[in-house]
C-alpha positions as CSV (number, residue, x, y, z in Angstrom):
1,M,-26.2,-32.3,8.3
2,R,-29.2,-30.8,6.4
3,T,-28.5,-27.4,8.1
4,V,-24.9,-27.5,7.1
5,R,-25.8,-28.3,3.5
6,S,-28.4,-25.5,3.5
7,A,-25.8,-23.0,4.8
8,A,-23.2,-24.1,2.3
9,A,-25.7,-23.8,-0.6
10,V,-26.7,-20.2,0.5
11,A,-23.0,-19.3,0.9
12,L,-22.2,-20.6,-2.6
13,V,-25.0,-18.5,-4.0
14,V,-23.8,-15.4,-2.2
15,I,-20.2,-15.9,-3.3
16,A,-21.4,-16.4,-6.9
17,V,-23.5,-13.2,-6.8
18,L,-20.5,-11.2,-5.4
19,G,-18.1,-12.8,-7.8
20,G,-20.2,-12.2,-10.8
21,G,-20.9,-8.6,-9.8
22,L,-17.2,-8.0,-9.1
23,L,-16.2,-9.4,-12.5
24,A,-18.6,-7.1,-14.2
25,L,-17.3,-4.1,-12.1
26,A,-13.7,-4.8,-13.1
27,T,-14.3,-5.5,-16.8
28,Y,-17.1,-3.1,-18.0
29,S,-15.9,0.1,-19.5
30,A,-17.6,2.6,-21.8
31,E,-16.7,5.6,-24.0
32,R,-18.5,8.9,-23.9
33,D,-18.2,11.7,-26.5
34,L,-17.8,15.2,-25.3
35,S,-17.6,18.4,-27.3
36,V,-13.8,18.5,-26.7
37,G,-13.1,14.9,-27.4
38,R,-13.8,11.3,-26.2
39,I,-13.3,9.8,-22.8
40,E,-13.3,6.2,-21.5
41,V,-14.7,5.4,-18.1
42,S,-13.9,2.3,-16.1
43,V,-13.5,1.1,-12.5
44,Q,-10.5,-0.7,-10.9
45,P,-11.5,-2.4,-7.6
46,F,-9.2,-3.0,-4.7
47,H,-7.5,0.4,-4.7
48,S,-7.7,3.3,-2.3
49,G,-10.9,5.2,-3.3
50,A,-10.1,7.8,-5.9
51,L,-11.2,9.6,-9.0
52,D,-8.4,9.3,-11.7
53,I,-8.2,11.5,-14.7
54,Y,-5.6,10.1,-17.0
55,V,-4.1,11.2,-20.3
56,P,-2.5,8.2,-22.1
57,L,-1.0,10.5,-24.8
58,V,1.6,11.8,-22.3
59,D,1.2,9.2,-19.6
60,W,0.3,11.4,-16.7
61,G,-2.8,12.3,-14.8
62,A,-4.4,13.6,-11.6
63,R,-5.9,11.7,-8.7
64,F,-8.6,13.0,-6.4
65,S,-9.7,11.4,-3.1
66,A,-13.4,11.6,-3.8
67,V,-14.6,8.0,-3.8
68,R,-15.5,6.1,-0.7
69,L,-15.5,2.7,-2.2
70,P,-12.1,0.9,-2.3
71,A,-11.9,1.4,-6.0
72,R,-10.7,3.9,-8.6
73,L,-13.1,5.5,-11.0
74,S,-10.9,6.2,-14.0
75,I,-11.5,8.7,-16.8
76,D,-9.1,8.2,-19.6
77,V,-8.8,10.9,-22.3
78,R,-8.8,8.9,-25.5
79,T,-9.1,11.6,-28.2
80,V,-9.1,15.3,-28.5
81,N,-11.3,17.2,-30.9
82,R,-8.9,18.7,-33.5
83,E,-11.1,21.8,-34.1
84,V,-11.4,22.6,-30.4
85,A,-7.6,22.2,-30.0
86,Q,-7.1,24.6,-32.9
87,R,-9.4,27.2,-31.4
88,V,-7.6,26.9,-28.1
89,A,-4.3,27.5,-29.9
90,E,-5.9,30.6,-31.4
91,G,-6.8,31.9,-27.9
92,Q,-10.4,30.8,-27.6
93,L,-10.9,28.8,-24.4
94,P,-13.8,26.4,-24.4
95,D,-16.7,26.8,-22.0
96,V,-15.1,24.9,-19.1
97,E,-18.2,24.7,-17.0
98,A,-20.1,23.2,-20.0
99,V,-17.4,20.6,-20.5
100,R,-17.6,19.7,-16.9
101,R,-21.3,19.2,-17.2
102,E,-20.9,17.0,-20.2
103,A,-18.3,14.9,-18.4
104,R,-20.4,14.7,-15.3
105,D,-23.4,13.6,-17.3
106,G,-21.3,11.0,-19.2
107,V,-19.9,9.6,-16.0
108,A,-23.4,9.5,-14.4
109,S,-24.8,7.5,-17.3
110,Y,-21.9,5.1,-17.2
111,L,-22.4,4.5,-13.5
112,R,-26.1,3.8,-14.1
113,E,-25.2,1.3,-16.8
114,L,-22.5,-0.2,-14.6
115,I,-24.8,-0.7,-11.7
116,L,-27.4,-2.4,-13.9
117,I,-24.8,-4.7,-15.5
118,V,-23.4,-5.6,-12.0
119,F,-26.9,-6.4,-10.9
120,L,-27.6,-8.6,-13.9
121,C,-24.3,-10.4,-13.9
122,G,-24.4,-11.0,-10.1
123,L,-28.0,-12.2,-10.3
124,A,-27.3,-14.5,-13.2
125,A,-24.2,-16.0,-11.6
126,G,-26.2,-16.6,-8.3
127,M,-29.1,-18.2,-10.2
128,V,-26.8,-20.5,-12.1
129,V,-25.2,-21.7,-8.8
130,A,-28.7,-22.0,-7.2
131,L,-29.7,-24.3,-10.0
132,A,-26.5,-26.3,-9.6
133,V,-26.9,-26.9,-5.9
134,R,-30.7,-27.4,-5.7
135,G,-31.8,-30.5,-4.0
136,H,-29.5,-32.6,-1.9
137,G,-30.6,-30.9,1.3
138,A,-30.4,-27.4,-0.1
139,P,-33.2,-24.8,0.5
140,R,-35.9,-24.6,-2.0
141,L,-35.0,-23.1,-5.3
142,R,-37.2,-20.0,-4.8
143,W,-35.3,-19.2,-1.5
144,L,-32.0,-19.5,-3.3
145,F,-33.2,-17.2,-6.1
146,A,-34.5,-14.8,-3.4
147,T,-31.1,-14.9,-1.8
148,A,-29.4,-14.2,-5.1
149,G,-31.7,-11.3,-5.8
150,G,-31.4,-9.8,-2.3
151,V,-27.6,-9.9,-2.4
152,A,-27.5,-8.4,-5.9
153,V,-29.8,-5.6,-4.8
154,A,-27.7,-4.9,-1.6
155,G,-24.5,-4.8,-3.6
156,C,-25.9,-2.4,-6.1
157,V,-27.2,-0.1,-3.4
158,A,-23.7,-0.1,-1.9
159,L,-22.3,0.8,-5.3
160,A,-24.7,3.6,-5.8
161,L,-23.9,5.1,-2.4
162,L,-20.1,4.6,-2.4
163,L,-18.8,4.7,-6.0
164,P,-20.0,8.1,-7.3
165,P,-17.5,10.9,-6.3
166,R,-18.8,13.0,-3.4
167,G,-17.9,16.4,-2.1
168,E,-15.5,18.9,-3.7
169,I,-13.2,17.6,-6.4
170,A,-10.0,19.3,-5.2
171,D,-6.4,18.7,-4.0
172,P,-5.2,16.6,-6.8
173,E,-2.2,14.2,-6.6
174,Y,-0.3,14.3,-9.9
175,Y,1.5,11.3,-11.2
176,A,3.4,10.2,-14.2
177,N,5.4,7.1,-15.2
178,G,9.1,6.8,-15.8
179,P,10.6,8.2,-19.0
180,D,7.3,9.7,-20.1
181,I,7.5,12.5,-17.5
182,P,9.7,14.7,-19.8
183,V,7.0,14.2,-22.5
184,A,4.4,15.4,-20.1
185,L,6.5,18.4,-19.2
186,R,7.1,19.3,-22.8
187,T,3.3,19.0,-23.5
188,I,2.5,21.4,-20.7
189,E,5.1,23.8,-22.0
190,Q,3.4,23.7,-25.4
191,A,0.0,24.2,-23.9
192,Q,1.4,27.1,-21.9
193,G,2.5,28.7,-25.2
194,S,-0.8,28.2,-26.9
195,A,-3.1,29.6,-24.2
196,K,-2.9,33.1,-25.5
197,V,-6.1,34.3,-23.9
198,I,-4.4,34.1,-20.5
199,S,-0.7,34.5,-21.1
200,E,-0.9,37.4,-23.6
201,E,-3.4,39.2,-21.5
202,L,-1.2,38.8,-18.5
203,N,1.9,39.8,-20.4
204,Q,0.4,42.8,-22.1
205,Q,-1.8,44.2,-19.3
206,L,-0.8,43.0,-15.9
207,V,2.9,43.4,-16.5
208,G,2.4,46.5,-18.5
209,L,0.5,48.1,-15.6
210,A,3.2,47.0,-13.2
211,Q,5.9,48.5,-15.3
212,L,4.0,51.7,-15.8
213,I,3.7,52.1,-12.0
214,S,7.3,51.2,-11.4
215,E,8.7,53.5,-14.2
216,S,6.6,56.5,-13.1
217,A,8.0,56.0,-9.6
218,R,11.5,56.0,-10.9
219,R,10.9,59.2,-12.8
220,R,9.7,61.0,-9.7
221,T,12.2,59.7,-7.1
222,R,15.7,58.5,-7.1
223,G,17.1,55.6,-5.1
224,L,13.9,53.6,-5.0
225,R,14.1,49.8,-5.0
226,S,11.3,47.3,-5.3
227,V,10.4,43.6,-4.8
228,V,7.6,41.6,-6.4
229,V,5.2,39.8,-4.0
230,A,3.2,36.8,-5.3
231,S,1.5,33.7,-3.9
232,D,-1.0,31.0,-4.6
233,L,0.1,29.9,-8.1
234,H,-1.5,26.4,-7.5
235,N,0.3,24.8,-10.5
236,N,-1.0,27.4,-13.0
237,L,2.0,27.4,-15.4
238,L,0.2,29.8,-17.7
239,A,1.1,32.6,-15.3
240,L,4.8,32.0,-15.2
241,P,5.8,34.0,-18.4
242,A,3.9,37.0,-17.1
243,L,5.4,36.7,-13.7
244,D,8.9,36.4,-15.2
245,R,8.4,39.7,-17.1
246,A,6.9,41.4,-13.9
247,V,10.0,40.4,-11.8
248,R,12.5,41.8,-14.4
249,G,15.6,40.9,-12.3
250,R,14.1,41.9,-8.9
251,P,13.6,39.8,-5.8
252,L,10.5,37.6,-5.9
253,M,8.9,36.9,-2.5
254,F,6.5,34.0,-2.9
255,V,4.2,33.6,0.1
256,G,3.1,30.0,-0.2
257,D,0.8,27.6,-2.2
258,L,3.1,27.2,-5.2
259,T,1.4,23.8,-5.9
260,S,-1.8,21.9,-5.1
261,S,-0.3,19.2,-2.9
262,G,3.5,19.5,-3.0
263,S,4.2,16.2,-4.8
264,P,7.5,15.7,-6.5
265,F,5.8,15.7,-9.9
266,E,4.3,19.1,-9.3
267,F,7.7,20.5,-8.3
268,S,9.0,19.2,-11.7
269,L,6.3,21.3,-13.4
270,V,6.9,24.5,-11.5
271,R,10.6,24.4,-10.5
272,R,11.6,27.0,-13.0
273,I,9.9,29.6,-10.9
274,V,13.0,29.5,-8.6
275,G,15.0,31.1,-11.4
276,L,12.5,33.9,-11.9
277,G,13.4,35.8,-8.8
278,H,16.8,37.4,-8.1
279,P,16.7,35.9,-5.6
280,F,13.6,33.7,-5.1
281,V,12.4,33.8,-1.5
282,F,9.7,31.3,-0.3
283,V,7.6,30.2,2.6
284,S,5.4,27.2,2.4
285,G,1.6,27.3,2.4
286,N,-1.0,24.6,3.2
287,H,-0.8,23.3,-0.4
288,D,2.9,22.8,-0.3
289,S,4.9,20.0,1.4
290,D,8.0,19.1,3.3
291,A,9.3,17.3,0.1
292,L,8.7,20.5,-2.0
293,V,10.5,22.9,0.3
294,R,13.5,20.6,0.4
295,R,13.6,20.4,-3.4
296,M,13.3,24.2,-3.6
297,A,16.3,24.6,-1.3
298,L,18.3,22.2,-3.5
299,A,17.2,24.2,-6.6
300,G,18.7,27.4,-5.1
301,G,15.7,29.1,-3.6
302,I,15.8,30.9,-0.3
303,V,13.4,28.8,1.8
304,L,12.4,30.4,5.1
305,T,11.0,28.7,8.2
306,Q,10.5,29.7,11.8
307,R,13.6,27.6,12.6
308,G,15.7,29.5,10.1
309,R,16.7,29.3,6.4
310,L,16.4,25.7,5.1
311,R,19.7,24.4,3.8
312,P,19.9,21.8,1.0
313,D,21.1,19.2,3.5
314,G,18.0,19.7,5.6
315,T,19.6,21.7,8.4
316,H,18.7,25.3,9.2
317,G,20.6,28.5,9.0
318,P,19.9,31.9,10.4
319,V,16.3,33.0,11.0
320,V,16.9,36.5,9.5
321,V,18.3,36.4,6.0
322,N,19.9,39.3,4.1
323,V,18.1,39.7,0.7
324,R,19.7,42.5,-1.3
325,G,20.1,44.5,1.9
326,L,16.7,43.6,3.3
327,R,16.4,41.7,6.5
328,V,13.9,39.0,5.8
329,A,12.3,36.2,7.9
330,G,9.6,33.7,7.2
331,Y,7.3,31.3,9.0
332,A,6.4,27.9,7.4
333,D,2.7,27.0,7.4
334,P,1.7,24.7,10.2
335,F,-0.6,22.8,7.8
336,E,2.2,22.1,5.3
337,R,1.7,18.6,3.9
338,R,3.9,15.6,4.5
339,A,5.3,13.0,2.1
340,R,4.6,10.3,4.6
341,D,0.9,11.2,4.4
342,H,0.9,10.9,0.6
343,F,0.7,14.8,0.4
344,R,-2.9,14.8,1.6
345,Q,-4.4,17.5,3.7
346,R,-4.0,16.5,7.3
347,E,-6.6,18.7,8.8
348,E,-8.7,21.8,8.1
349,P,-6.2,24.7,7.7
350,R,-7.6,26.9,10.4
351,P,-5.1,28.2,12.9
352,D,-6.2,27.8,16.5
353,E,-5.3,30.1,19.4
354,A,-2.2,28.1,20.4
355,Q,-0.8,28.3,16.8
356,R,-1.5,32.1,16.7
357,Q,0.3,32.5,20.0
358,E,3.3,30.5,18.7
359,F,3.6,32.9,15.8
360,R,3.3,35.9,18.0
361,D,6.0,34.6,20.4
362,W,8.2,33.9,17.4
363,L,7.7,37.4,15.8
364,T,8.0,39.5,19.0
365,P,11.8,39.3,19.5
366,L,12.3,39.9,15.8
367,V,10.6,43.2,15.7
368,G,13.3,45.9,15.1
369,R,15.7,43.3,13.7
370,V,13.7,42.4,10.6
371,D,12.3,44.5,7.7
372,I,10.0,41.9,6.0
373,V,8.2,38.9,7.3
374,L,6.5,36.3,5.2
375,V,3.7,34.0,6.4
376,H,1.1,32.3,4.2
377,E,-2.0,32.3,6.4
378,P,-3.1,35.8,7.5
379,Q,-5.2,34.3,10.4
380,L,-2.0,32.8,11.8
381,A,-0.7,36.4,12.3
382,V,-3.9,38.1,13.3
383,D,-3.0,38.5,17.0
384,A,0.5,39.6,16.3
385,A,-0.7,42.1,13.6
386,A,-3.3,43.6,16.0
387,E,-0.6,44.1,18.6
388,L,1.7,45.9,16.1
389,R,-1.2,48.1,15.0
390,R,-1.8,49.1,18.6
391,S,1.8,49.6,19.5
392,S,3.8,50.7,16.5
393,P,7.3,49.2,16.1
394,A,10.3,51.5,16.3
395,R,11.4,50.6,12.8
396,P,9.2,49.9,9.7
397,L,8.0,46.3,9.3
398,V,6.2,44.8,6.4
399,L,4.1,41.6,6.8
400,L,3.5,39.7,3.5
401,T,0.6,37.1,3.4
402,G,-1.3,35.0,0.9
403,H,-3.9,32.2,1.2
404,T,-7.1,34.3,0.8
405,H,-6.7,34.9,-3.0
406,V,-7.8,38.4,-2.4
407,A,-5.4,41.4,-2.8
408,N,-5.2,43.5,0.3
409,F,-3.3,46.5,1.7
410,R,-3.4,47.9,5.2
411,S,-1.0,50.4,6.8
412,S,-0.5,51.9,10.2
413,P,2.5,53.8,11.6
414,N,5.6,51.7,10.8
415,F,3.6,48.6,10.0
416,V,2.4,47.5,6.5
417,E,0.3,44.4,5.7
418,L,0.3,43.3,2.1
419,N,-1.4,40.5,0.2
420,G,-0.9,40.3,-3.6
421,G,-3.9,38.0,-4.2
422,T,-3.4,34.9,-6.4
423,V,-0.9,35.0,-9.2
424,G,-2.4,31.8,-10.6
425,G,-6.0,33.0,-10.7
426,G,-6.8,30.4,-8.0
427,G,-5.1,27.6,-9.9
428,T,-5.7,25.5,-13.0
429,G,-8.8,24.0,-11.5
430,N,-10.6,27.3,-11.2
431,L,-10.1,28.8,-14.7
432,E,-13.8,28.9,-15.3
433,K,-14.3,31.2,-12.3
434,T,-13.9,34.9,-12.3
435,Q,-11.1,35.0,-9.8
436,P,-8.6,37.6,-11.0
437,F,-4.9,37.0,-11.4
438,G,-2.9,39.3,-9.2
439,L,0.5,40.3,-7.7
440,A,1.9,43.2,-5.7
441,V,5.0,45.4,-6.0
442,L,6.5,46.8,-2.8
443,T,8.7,49.9,-3.4
444,Y,11.1,51.1,-0.7
445,T,14.3,53.1,-0.1
446,R,17.3,52.4,2.0
447,D,18.7,55.9,2.2
448,N,18.2,56.0,5.9
449,G,17.5,52.4,6.6
450,F,14.5,50.5,5.3
451,E,11.6,52.8,4.5
452,P,8.6,51.4,2.5
453,E,7.3,54.0,0.0
454,A,4.4,52.5,-1.8
455,A,2.6,49.2,-2.6
456,D,1.1,48.6,-6.0
457,L,-1.7,46.0,-6.4
458,V,-2.2,44.8,-9.9
459,E,-5.1,42.5,-11.0
460,I,-6.5,41.2,-14.3
461,D,-9.6,39.3,-15.3
462,A,-8.2,37.1,-18.0
463,H,-11.7,36.2,-19.2
464,R,-12.9,39.7,-19.8
465,G,-9.5,41.2,-20.6
466,S,-10.0,43.9,-18.0
467,A,-7.3,45.0,-15.6
468,R,-6.7,47.4,-12.9
469,A,-3.7,48.7,-10.8
470,E,-3.8,50.7,-7.6
471,R,-1.0,52.5,-5.8
472,F,-1.0,52.9,-2.1
473,R,1.4,55.5,-0.7
474,I,3.0,54.6,2.6
475,E,3.4,57.5,4.9
476,P,6.8,57.6,6.7
């Protein structure tokens, strides 16, 4: 009987420590001042581990799977510095990396305070219960205090190891609530209009260079046509006005990674891109999803897969689609995300030998029957491309790729490989980096069948305001 009472007393102390620590974990929050505004940091236990960045003003946010503890570490944007907002509106972007360091330091100091408070609250609760159950066959008070201290320390060690975000903060899941979604979209549109340092540079330089190249080509040669090639927007809405002006009524062939995870909310943000191309032709990338491509088909985009064009009802049409006289086919990315997996990355997007062989087997019977092929991942087509370079096709074939965020052109007899880089500058999460915005323009003639004439690669560094354009002539 004494052993049972001792065990019960120890169990009550342990429960008290855990309960007190959990109460502190769920209720303690703190505000931190940054140069751009004020944030509130808090923790919500009993959720799938995530880092949440939430903007109550428009009731939407982004969630990152970066926390191993079953809890959400939430960062709520409470206020925005009015002077900073005014400078952004005037085209002066803040030092993004400095803001990240401020936020990281603020979150780290909160976590240190939180762990200390959890320890003290858990220890205090355990000691109170120890005092309440002492005697009556319970262990000595010092042993109960030692138990309380040991459990409190162990809990805090677990918090220190599992609660701070680990690894790369990437692949966000965007979310919003009910009727406030339109407010979020309007706010993004307003932000897009105010970010002059990016949109104006793109409009004036990137598009101007593309137009200069295209117009000079028209003056030299009659009968030329062109298509715009872009990929890897990654939700960067700031690039859409420039892309719209670059397209100017031409077909837009988008080679994957329109979004970051392919969630329905992300599609609501970027769906107007479907109306930029005349028509808009799309294949999925590893940051797009099955839900996204279905919505794009419903919105009127030409969505290509290895099984054929995706119809709005989910069935598939012909594999080779006529786009303004061009015979076009596309291959969906094998690492395309799934709604049933909550739009998370299923595995590392590295094509294996079997997947490369599947693409090669799909493409081989199409050679001679198709003019342009779209596939997001260049490594998926590496074997097929090598074979086409060794054994030239009878008719010209252009392979469009993306994924690498690096513009690239390669030509061999009757075979062209073209990658426009990243039209979103790597995405909104990479604006502090020096990755250039880029797209490509493929010029061709149809006087004697499809004949590619030139590929123009245009890039701009929106931070420095520098830009470059390069034309590659394609020998017949």
